[in-house]
N, C-alpha and C positions, 0 to 999 in steps of 0.2 A: 201548498202542501209538496211540489214536488222537490221545492228546495230543503223543505223536513224531512221528507225521505231521504236526500241524498244524505243531509247531517246525521240521521239517525244510522245509516247504515255505515258511514264513516265512524261513527262511535261504538259501532259494535266492531268494527274490525281495528279499532283503536284499544279496545279491551284486549283482544286476541295478540296483539302486539304487547302489553303490557306484560303477558303470561310466561311465568320465569321457569316454566317446564311444562313437558305434555301432560301430565296428571292435571295442572289448573286447567289446558285446554280441554281435558277430558271431561272433566268437571263442569265447566260451561255448555259445552258442544251436547253433553250427552243428559243435562237438565231436562227432566219432562215432569212438570207437577201433579198431572194426573196419573202418573206411574205408581199404583198403591202395592204392589208386588215385584218380584225379582226375576219372572220370566220374560221371554220374548215375544209375548203374544198381549200386544198393546193397544188400544184404537187409538191413542194421542200420539202424534210423532216429537220425538225428543228436537232440540235447537236445530242439530244437524240436519236433519230430516226437511224442516220447516224452510232452512235458508235453500237448500237445494230445489224443493217444490214451488220456492215463490221467487225464484230465479235471481236471488241476491248476490249479485256477480263480485261484489266488493268484498262480502265474507268467503265465500267459496272459493276466491281467487286467493286468498290469503296464505301465505305459507303454511301457518301452523294448521290450519284447515286442511289444507293438502296431504300434511304430514301426518295430521289424526284420520282423514277418511284412508291413506293408503295404509297406516296400522290395522284399521277394519278390515280392510281386504287381505290381510295377511294373519287374521286372527291376532291382533296386538302382538305379531311378532313371531307367532309361534308356528309360523311355515318352515318346511324343512326347507332350508337354505343351502344346502349340502349339494355341489354342483360336480356330476360325473367328469372327470378328464379336466377338472378345474386347474390344476397344477400342471398340466400340459400345456395347454392354454394361455398361463403365464409364463411358459419358458420360452415362448414361439416370441421373437424379437423384431422380424421384419414386418409386422402389421402393426397398425396404429391402435391405439389404447379404445377407443370407439369401436373398432373392429371386435377387438377383445371382449368388450361387455356384450356386442349382438351376437357372439359367437357361443357365448356362457348364456345369453338366454335363451338360445336356439338349445343348447343342451338339457337345461332345465324343464322346458318344455317337452323335449323328447323322453325324457326319464319320470314326469310328473304326470303329464296329460295320459298316456296309456295305462298306469299304475291308479291313476284317479277312476277312470273308466270303469278298470276291473274290479275296483274296489267297489264301486259302485252297481255294479251287476251280481258280482258272485258274492260278496260279503252283506253290504247293507240291508238287503232283504232278511237274511238270517240275525244279523244283531238286531235289526227293529223287535224281531220275533221272539227272541231271546229275553229281550229288554222287557216285554209285555209282561214277563212272569215275575220282573222285580218292580220297579216304581213306572216303567211306562213313560219317561220322561226324557228318554235320549234324544227327541226329537226338537223339543222346546226348551230346554233348560240346556246351556252352554257349559263348561268345564269350572268358568271362574265361580259362576253362581252354584256350582256344587260346593266348590272350597268356602266358601262365603258362609252356605248354610250348614256345612260341617262345625265352621268355627261358633255362629250362633248358637248351637245346639250343646256348646258348651262341651265339646271334644275335649280341648285344652285351656286350662286356665290361667298360668302363669303366660307371662309376657314371652321369654324364649322360648317356651314351648311351641306357641302361636307363632312366632318367626319361623321357627324349623320346619313347623306344619306347612306353613304356607308356601315356602319354597320347596319341599319335597310334593310334587305334583301327583297325583295317583297315575301306577302303572298297571292297571288292571288293562284287560283284552277290551271291554266295552268302554271305558275311560279312553284309550286309542283312538277307539272309531268315534265318539262321542268328539273328541279334539277335531278330528278331520272333518265329519259331517257341518260343525259350527266354524268352519273358515271359510268366508264367501268364495274367495278366488278358488278353492277347491269345490263349491257349488257350482261354479258358473260352468266347470269344464263340462261336466255330464248335460247340462242344460241347454248350452251350444251345438255339443255332440247330437243329443237328441232331435234338433232343429235343422241341422247338417243333412243329416239321414232322412227327414222327414223332406227336405227340398230336393234330395237325391232321388227318392223314389217317386216322389211329385213329377220332377223331369222325365224321368224314365216312362211315367205312366201317359206323359203326353208327345213323347217321343215315338213311343208305338201305341197308339189308341186301338182299341177294340170295340168294333161296334156290335151293341148288347143283342141287334136286332139279328145280326149273321153268327153270334155264336151256339153252339151246341152244346149245353151245359151236360147233357149225358153222357157226350164224348170223353173216354177214356183218356185222351188226350188233353184234356183240359184241365188246367191244374186245381181246379175248386170242384172237378167233378165227384170226389171221393168224398167231401164234404157232406 
């Protein structure tokens, strides 16, 4: 049975090798026979999740799988890849190319991490509240699905107008935030930031612990006395 397992894993990896483009890879890895709708709330896992959960090393380590997974992390390439001061870094001649890549990555983080956290704290709550008075699906339906639904509803009939409609993505305010919400990389930034803040508060509480038997909760100097 172990030999059969290895042969099946190699066979699946060979299928990915035969793919001529990422569209074919996406078709194979996104396949989910129990998915009967177009939202992101599914009980069954698609093929790429099954490969990860079951530890299929041959499939997960395949270059096409890695490229596909990176595309999902960056929202199918929709992440804003503009790097501040990129032209200035390219003009520096006395550093190695790998160092330039690290500098660009650091500049991208300096730009997008604060921007994503501020957007998460001060924009997302209002956007979700406003969307409740429309369709209320901004958290569950990605932009690609929204475009596909519009095409299925018969908004464009001839082929040329359909192609132009697909290329022209929505430009509204809610569409902009929908796009950012459904990019996994931008969702990970607030998540890890919350965990870091929690660990910092936990360490501070352990560094100067307070004895509850000696605290006077009616003392005005106690921070929780006014509550």
